[in-house]
C-alpha positions as CSV (number, residue, x, y, z in Angstrom):
1,M,161.2,-130.7,-84.4
2,S,165.1,-131.1,-84.2
3,D,167.1,-128.5,-82.1
4,H,170.1,-128.7,-84.6
5,A,170.5,-127.9,-88.3
6,T,172.8,-130.0,-90.0
7,L,175.1,-128.5,-92.6
8,T,177.4,-130.3,-95.1
9,V,180.2,-128.2,-96.9
10,N,182.8,-130.0,-98.8
11,G,182.4,-133.3,-97.1
12,I,182.4,-131.7,-93.8
13,T,179.1,-132.1,-91.8
14,V,178.4,-130.1,-88.7
15,E,175.4,-129.7,-86.6
16,L,174.4,-126.0,-85.6
17,P,172.0,-125.3,-82.7
18,I,168.7,-124.0,-83.3
19,L,167.7,-121.1,-81.1
20,R,164.1,-119.9,-80.7
21,G,163.0,-116.5,-79.7
22,S,160.1,-116.0,-77.1
23,C,157.8,-115.5,-79.9
24,G,158.9,-118.8,-81.6
25,E,161.0,-117.3,-84.4
26,P,163.7,-119.7,-85.3
27,A,167.6,-119.1,-85.8
28,I,170.4,-121.1,-86.5
29,D,173.4,-120.6,-84.4
30,I,176.4,-120.0,-86.5
31,T,178.9,-119.1,-84.0
32,T,181.0,-121.9,-84.5
33,L,180.4,-122.2,-88.3
34,T,183.9,-120.8,-89.3
35,A,185.9,-122.8,-86.8
36,Q,184.3,-125.9,-87.7
37,T,184.3,-125.7,-91.5
38,G,186.5,-122.6,-92.4
39,Y,183.6,-120.9,-94.1
40,L,182.1,-117.4,-93.5
41,A,178.2,-116.8,-93.7
42,Y,177.7,-113.9,-96.5
43,D,174.7,-111.7,-95.8
44,P,175.1,-108.2,-97.3
45,G,172.8,-105.7,-95.2
46,F,172.5,-108.6,-92.4
47,G,169.0,-109.1,-93.6
48,N,169.2,-112.6,-92.7
49,T,171.5,-112.3,-89.6
50,A,170.6,-112.0,-85.9
51,S,173.3,-109.8,-84.3
52,C,172.1,-110.2,-80.9
53,R,169.4,-111.5,-78.4
54,S,167.2,-109.0,-77.3
55,A,164.0,-108.6,-75.0
56,I,163.0,-104.9,-76.0
57,T,160.9,-104.9,-79.2
58,W,159.1,-107.6,-81.4
59,I,158.2,-107.2,-84.8
60,D,156.1,-109.5,-87.0
61,G,156.4,-107.8,-90.2
62,D,154.1,-110.4,-92.1
63,H,151.0,-109.6,-89.9
64,G,151.7,-106.0,-89.1
65,I,152.5,-106.4,-85.3
66,L,154.8,-104.4,-83.2
67,R,155.3,-104.9,-79.5
68,Y,157.3,-103.0,-76.9
69,R,158.2,-105.2,-74.0
70,G,155.4,-107.6,-75.3
71,I,152.8,-104.8,-75.2
72,P,151.1,-104.0,-78.6
73,I,151.9,-100.7,-80.1
74,E,147.9,-100.0,-80.5
75,Q,147.6,-99.8,-76.6
76,F,150.0,-96.8,-76.5
77,A,147.7,-94.7,-78.7
78,T,146.0,-92.7,-75.8
79,K,146.9,-94.3,-72.3
80,P,150.6,-93.8,-71.7
81,N,153.0,-90.8,-72.5
82,F,156.3,-90.7,-73.9
83,V,158.2,-90.6,-70.9
84,E,156.4,-93.7,-69.4
85,V,157.2,-95.4,-72.8
86,A,160.9,-94.6,-72.5
87,W,161.0,-96.1,-68.9
88,L,159.3,-99.1,-70.2
89,L,162.0,-99.5,-72.9
90,I,165.0,-98.8,-70.8
91,F,164.1,-100.6,-67.7
92,G,162.1,-103.6,-69.1
93,R,158.6,-102.9,-67.3
94,L,156.1,-100.2,-66.8
95,P,157.1,-97.7,-63.9
96,T,155.3,-97.2,-60.7
97,T,153.8,-94.0,-59.9
98,P,156.6,-92.9,-57.7
99,E,159.0,-94.2,-60.3
100,L,157.6,-92.3,-63.1
101,K,157.1,-89.1,-61.1
102,D,161.0,-89.3,-59.9
103,F,162.0,-89.7,-63.6
104,S,159.8,-87.0,-65.0
105,A,161.4,-84.7,-62.2
106,K,164.9,-85.6,-63.4
107,L,163.8,-84.7,-67.0
108,T,162.6,-81.4,-65.8
109,A,165.7,-80.7,-63.5
110,N,168.1,-81.4,-66.5
111,A,166.5,-79.6,-69.2
112,H,169.1,-76.8,-69.2
113,L,172.3,-77.1,-70.9
114,H,175.6,-76.2,-69.1
115,E,176.4,-72.7,-70.4
116,G,179.7,-73.8,-71.8
117,L,178.0,-76.4,-73.7
118,R,175.5,-73.6,-74.9
119,H,178.1,-71.6,-76.3
120,H,179.2,-74.5,-78.5
121,F,176.4,-73.5,-80.9
122,E,178.2,-70.2,-81.7
123,G,180.9,-72.2,-83.6
124,F,178.2,-73.9,-86.0
125,P,177.6,-71.8,-89.2
126,V,174.0,-70.8,-89.3
127,D,173.1,-72.9,-92.1
128,A,174.7,-76.2,-90.5
129,P,172.5,-79.1,-90.8
130,P,170.7,-79.8,-87.5
131,M,171.5,-83.5,-87.6
132,A,175.2,-82.6,-87.8
133,I,174.6,-80.4,-84.6
134,L,172.8,-82.6,-82.8
135,S,175.3,-85.6,-83.1
136,A,178.1,-83.2,-82.3
137,M,176.4,-81.6,-79.2
138,I,175.5,-85.0,-77.8
139,N,179.1,-86.1,-78.0
140,A,180.1,-83.0,-76.5
141,K,177.8,-83.5,-73.7
142,G,179.6,-86.5,-72.8
143,C,182.5,-84.1,-71.9
144,F,180.4,-82.9,-69.0
145,E,179.6,-86.3,-67.6
146,D,181.6,-87.7,-64.6
147,D,181.6,-91.4,-65.3
148,F,180.6,-92.8,-68.7
149,L,180.4,-96.7,-67.7
150,S,179.4,-96.5,-64.2
151,S,177.9,-100.1,-63.1
152,D,175.7,-98.2,-60.5
153,D,172.0,-98.5,-61.7
154,Q,171.1,-95.1,-60.0
155,Q,174.0,-93.2,-62.0
156,F,173.0,-94.8,-65.1
157,E,169.3,-93.6,-64.7
158,D,170.4,-90.1,-63.9
159,A,172.6,-90.2,-67.1
160,A,169.9,-91.5,-69.1
161,A,167.5,-89.0,-67.9
162,R,170.0,-86.2,-68.7
163,L,170.3,-87.3,-72.2
164,I,166.6,-87.8,-72.9
165,S,166.0,-84.4,-71.4
166,K,168.8,-82.4,-73.0
167,V,168.3,-83.9,-76.6
168,R,165.1,-81.6,-76.8
169,T,166.9,-78.6,-75.7
170,I,169.8,-79.1,-78.1
171,A,167.1,-79.5,-80.9
172,A,165.6,-76.4,-80.1
173,Y,168.6,-74.4,-79.8
174,A,169.9,-75.7,-83.1
175,Y,166.4,-74.6,-84.7
176,R,166.6,-71.1,-83.1
177,R,170.2,-70.7,-84.2
178,A,169.3,-71.5,-87.8
179,K,166.7,-69.0,-87.8
180,G,168.7,-66.3,-86.0
181,L,166.3,-66.2,-83.0
182,P,167.2,-65.8,-79.5
183,V,167.7,-68.8,-77.3
184,I,164.5,-69.7,-75.2
185,Y,165.3,-71.2,-72.0
186,P,163.2,-74.4,-70.7
187,D,160.3,-73.8,-68.5
188,P,160.0,-76.1,-65.6
189,K,156.2,-75.9,-65.4
190,L,155.7,-77.6,-68.8
191,R,155.8,-81.4,-69.6
192,Y,158.4,-82.9,-71.7
193,I,157.0,-82.3,-75.1
194,A,155.1,-78.9,-74.3
195,N,158.5,-77.9,-73.2
196,M,160.2,-78.7,-76.4
197,L,157.6,-76.8,-78.2
198,H,158.1,-73.7,-76.0
199,M,161.8,-73.6,-76.5
200,M,161.3,-73.9,-80.4
201,F,158.5,-71.5,-81.0
202,S,158.2,-68.9,-78.0
203,M,159.7,-65.4,-78.1
204,P,160.7,-63.4,-75.0
205,Y,157.7,-61.2,-75.6
206,D,155.3,-63.9,-76.7
207,Q,155.0,-67.3,-75.2
208,Y,153.9,-70.1,-77.6
209,V,150.5,-71.6,-76.4
210,I,150.6,-75.4,-76.4
211,D,147.6,-76.9,-78.1
212,P,146.9,-80.1,-76.3
213,D,146.0,-81.9,-79.6
214,I,149.5,-80.9,-81.0
215,E,151.1,-82.0,-77.9
216,A,149.3,-85.2,-78.0
217,A,150.3,-85.8,-81.6
218,L,153.9,-85.5,-80.9
219,N,153.5,-87.6,-78.0
220,L,152.2,-90.2,-80.2
221,I,155.1,-89.5,-83.0
222,F,157.9,-90.0,-80.6
223,I,156.3,-93.2,-79.0
224,L,155.9,-94.7,-82.5
225,H,159.6,-93.9,-83.1
226,A,160.9,-95.1,-79.8
227,D,162.3,-98.3,-81.0
228,H,162.1,-100.6,-84.0
229,E,164.3,-103.6,-83.4
230,Q,167.7,-103.8,-85.0
231,N,167.3,-101.0,-87.5
232,C,170.3,-99.3,-88.8
233,S,170.8,-96.6,-86.2
234,T,170.0,-99.0,-83.4
235,A,172.5,-101.6,-84.7
236,T,175.1,-98.9,-85.0
237,V,174.5,-97.8,-81.4
238,R,175.1,-101.5,-80.4
239,M,178.0,-101.8,-82.6
240,V,179.9,-98.7,-81.1
241,G,178.8,-99.5,-77.5
242,S,180.1,-103.1,-78.1
243,S,183.8,-101.4,-77.8
244,H,182.4,-100.0,-74.4
245,A,182.1,-96.4,-75.9
246,N,180.2,-94.4,-73.6
247,L,176.3,-93.8,-73.9
248,F,176.8,-90.3,-75.4
249,A,179.4,-91.4,-78.0
250,S,177.1,-94.3,-79.0
251,A,174.1,-92.3,-79.2
252,A,175.8,-89.6,-81.3
253,A,176.9,-92.4,-83.7
254,G,173.1,-93.6,-83.9
255,V,172.3,-89.9,-84.8
256,C,174.6,-90.1,-87.7
257,A,173.3,-93.5,-89.0
258,L,169.7,-92.0,-88.6
259,W,170.9,-89.0,-90.8
260,G,170.9,-91.1,-94.1
261,P,168.1,-90.4,-96.4
262,L,167.3,-94.5,-96.5
263,H,166.8,-94.3,-92.7
264,G,165.5,-91.2,-90.8
265,G,165.2,-89.1,-93.7
266,A,162.4,-91.2,-95.3
267,N,159.5,-88.7,-94.0
268,V,161.7,-86.0,-95.7
269,A,161.5,-87.8,-99.2
270,V,157.7,-88.1,-98.8
271,I,157.1,-84.4,-98.4
272,D,159.4,-83.7,-101.3
273,M,157.5,-86.0,-103.5
274,L,154.2,-84.7,-102.3
275,E,155.5,-81.2,-103.0
276,A,156.9,-82.0,-106.5
277,I,153.4,-83.6,-107.2
278,H,151.7,-80.4,-106.2
279,R,153.8,-78.1,-108.3
280,G,153.6,-80.3,-111.3
281,G,150.0,-80.4,-111.2
282,L,149.9,-84.1,-111.4
283,S,146.6,-86.0,-110.3
284,P,147.1,-88.6,-107.8
285,E,145.8,-91.2,-110.6
286,D,148.7,-89.9,-112.8
287,V,151.1,-90.5,-109.8
288,I,149.8,-94.3,-109.4
289,R,150.0,-95.0,-113.1
290,R,153.5,-93.7,-113.0
291,A,154.6,-95.6,-110.0
292,K,153.4,-99.0,-111.7
293,D,155.5,-98.2,-114.8
294,K,158.9,-99.6,-114.2
295,S,160.3,-97.5,-117.1
296,S,159.2,-94.1,-115.7
297,G,161.8,-93.9,-112.9
298,F,159.4,-92.7,-110.5
299,R,159.3,-94.2,-107.0
300,L,156.3,-93.7,-104.8
301,M,157.6,-92.7,-101.4
302,G,156.2,-93.8,-98.1
303,F,154.8,-96.9,-99.4
304,G,156.2,-100.6,-98.4
305,H,158.8,-101.3,-95.8
306,R,162.0,-103.4,-95.3
307,V,160.3,-105.3,-92.5
308,Y,156.6,-105.0,-92.8
309,K,154.9,-107.0,-95.5
310,N,151.3,-106.0,-94.2
311,Y,150.0,-102.5,-93.1
312,D,152.4,-100.6,-90.9
313,P,150.6,-100.5,-87.6
314,R,152.2,-97.1,-86.9
315,A,150.8,-95.6,-90.0
316,T,147.4,-96.4,-89.1
317,M,147.7,-94.6,-85.7
318,L,149.3,-91.7,-87.4
319,R,146.7,-91.3,-90.1
320,D,143.9,-91.3,-87.4
321,I,145.6,-88.4,-85.4
322,S,146.4,-86.5,-88.5
323,E,142.8,-86.4,-89.3
324,R,142.1,-84.8,-85.8
325,I,145.1,-82.3,-86.0
326,F,143.9,-80.8,-89.5
327,T,140.3,-80.7,-88.3
328,K,141.3,-79.0,-85.1
329,L,143.6,-76.5,-86.7
330,N,141.0,-75.8,-89.5
331,R,143.9,-76.0,-92.0
332,Q,143.5,-77.2,-95.6
333,D,146.8,-78.7,-96.8
334,P,147.0,-79.8,-100.6
335,L,149.7,-82.2,-99.5
336,L,147.3,-83.9,-97.1
337,D,144.8,-84.1,-99.7
338,I,147.2,-85.5,-102.3
339,A,148.5,-88.0,-99.6
340,R,144.7,-89.2,-98.7
341,K,144.0,-89.9,-102.2
342,L,147.4,-91.6,-103.1
343,E,146.4,-94.1,-99.9
344,A,143.0,-94.8,-101.1
345,L,143.9,-95.5,-104.7
346,A,147.0,-97.7,-103.6
347,L,144.9,-99.7,-101.1
348,A,142.4,-100.3,-103.9
349,D,144.7,-101.3,-106.6
350,P,145.6,-104.9,-107.0
351,Y,149.3,-103.9,-108.1
352,F,149.9,-102.4,-104.6
353,V,147.8,-105.2,-102.7
354,E,149.5,-108.0,-104.4
355,R,152.9,-106.7,-103.6
356,R,151.8,-105.7,-100.2
357,L,153.0,-102.0,-100.6
358,Y,151.0,-100.3,-97.9
359,P,151.6,-96.8,-96.4
360,N,154.4,-96.8,-93.7
361,V,155.0,-94.4,-90.8
362,D,157.1,-91.9,-92.8
363,F,154.0,-91.5,-95.1
364,Y,152.3,-89.4,-92.2
365,S,154.9,-88.3,-89.8
366,G,156.1,-85.7,-92.2
367,I,152.6,-84.0,-93.0
368,I,152.1,-83.7,-89.2
369,F,155.3,-82.0,-88.5
370,R,154.4,-79.7,-91.4
371,A,151.2,-78.9,-89.9
372,I,152.6,-78.1,-86.5
373,G,155.2,-75.7,-88.2
374,I,158.5,-78.0,-87.8
375,P,160.5,-77.3,-90.9
376,T,161.7,-80.1,-93.2
377,D,165.4,-80.0,-92.0
378,M,164.2,-80.8,-88.4
379,F,162.0,-83.8,-89.4
380,T,164.9,-86.1,-88.7
381,V,165.9,-84.4,-85.6
382,M,162.3,-85.0,-84.3
383,F,162.8,-88.8,-85.2
384,A,166.1,-88.9,-83.2
385,I,164.3,-87.5,-80.2
386,G,161.8,-90.2,-80.3
387,R,164.2,-93.0,-81.2
388,L,166.7,-92.2,-78.2
389,P,165.0,-94.2,-75.6
390,G,165.3,-97.2,-77.7
391,W,169.0,-96.5,-78.3
392,I,169.5,-96.1,-74.5
393,A,167.7,-99.3,-73.9
394,H,169.7,-101.3,-76.4
395,W,173.0,-99.8,-75.2
396,K,172.0,-100.8,-71.5
397,E,170.9,-104.1,-72.5
398,Q,174.2,-104.9,-74.2
399,H,176.2,-103.6,-71.3
400,D,174.2,-105.7,-68.9
401,Q,174.7,-109.1,-71.0
402,P,177.7,-110.9,-69.5
403,G,180.3,-112.1,-71.8
404,G,179.7,-109.5,-74.6
405,R,182.2,-109.1,-77.4
406,I,183.2,-106.3,-79.7
407,A,181.3,-106.3,-82.8
408,R,183.6,-107.5,-85.5
409,P,181.9,-108.5,-88.9
410,R,184.0,-110.4,-91.4
411,Q,184.2,-110.0,-95.3
412,V,184.5,-111.9,-98.5
413,Y,187.7,-110.3,-99.8
414,T,187.6,-109.5,-103.6
415,G,191.0,-107.5,-104.1
416,P,194.0,-108.7,-105.8
417,D,195.9,-111.8,-104.8
418,L,199.4,-111.6,-103.6
419,T,200.9,-108.5,-105.5
420,N,204.5,-107.2,-105.1
421,Y,205.4,-103.4,-104.7
422,T,206.6,-101.8,-107.9
423,P,209.3,-98.7,-107.3
424,I,207.9,-95.7,-108.8
425,D,210.3,-95.4,-111.6
426,Q,209.2,-98.9,-112.9
427,R,205.6,-98.3,-112.9
428,P,204.0,-97.8,-116.4
429,A,202.6,-94.5,-117.5
430,P,198.7,-94.4,-117.3
431,A,196.9,-95.2,-120.5
432,G,195.9,-92.3,-122.9
């Protein structure tokens, strides 16, 4: 197969190199396209554009494959923990026992917020969106850092550990403020996720008892959200980081991108849909019929994916653990019953099968959060905590690559051609 693609534009013929990823995916290198032809490549939403070379995550959407550093996502179901996966993503390999122990110790040691930073919470309204607080506080955390762009590997590891550790404390404090509850300080005896649950749900007179199955469920959710290639928020982190903005500013920008309902807010939309179905007394069969009727205006949330054209492997893993959680809690939730029935009907319906509209990760993550007692407005915050290691990994990868350039997309201009300035006394009155 040729290692070049030939393109002819208005009589100009150019040869463009073909690059191949380690899993065989081809890409046409158009780096010199504009210089050679004068033409730009037009790709709204960047759905056909590779913005970088990355060795972190591989997705094959047609076959439902997701791998972290080459390891299939299914292998993370029971063996590693979130901290181990974070190290893998950031540093490119699984940690040794001493490395994992040392990194975990750094997370424990850095769970506290500087008291000056903690007092920042008092400036937010009690009903402030938790994602707004999270972004602002991560950015403010950068003010307490000595060196943003140190090339020293040890200093970077320390900064990454501080950010991963403190993000759960920020999230817990945001939740407590919204509820009017006293701040609960981190407990160094608890592991990463258990400590977050402690800070969210304990009271000064009544410590929250950590259920191992709840901890395992959150561990899995965080792992499954840890990275997902060049999604909107990760691409935002890389774009902001390309200007050599520091790690904290870049991560704060990622939070803002994740905040959007078309990205991190998707699991909230699933819960809103299930609640509306329950309130309206609709049967799952009615819902499936409405979803297939294009004139109904109804959209079935939690099905289909921009990348996956097969079953989202993360959804399979969350479905299994959701069954264990609800069995363990002995809790009946009508929303879970609706979700189960919708999935069964959709998977048996040719309309959905032919269009490859399978449940995605958002379909189950929301009902698991709901079972644990995490309120809906905190769902996307939980997503951000899980995604943070991926953002850090991409920020590091970008800064480690030599010759990096600041991101600067082009545009196809559609405004007026040359227009002269008109003095205000000569401008026509508005019509009407």
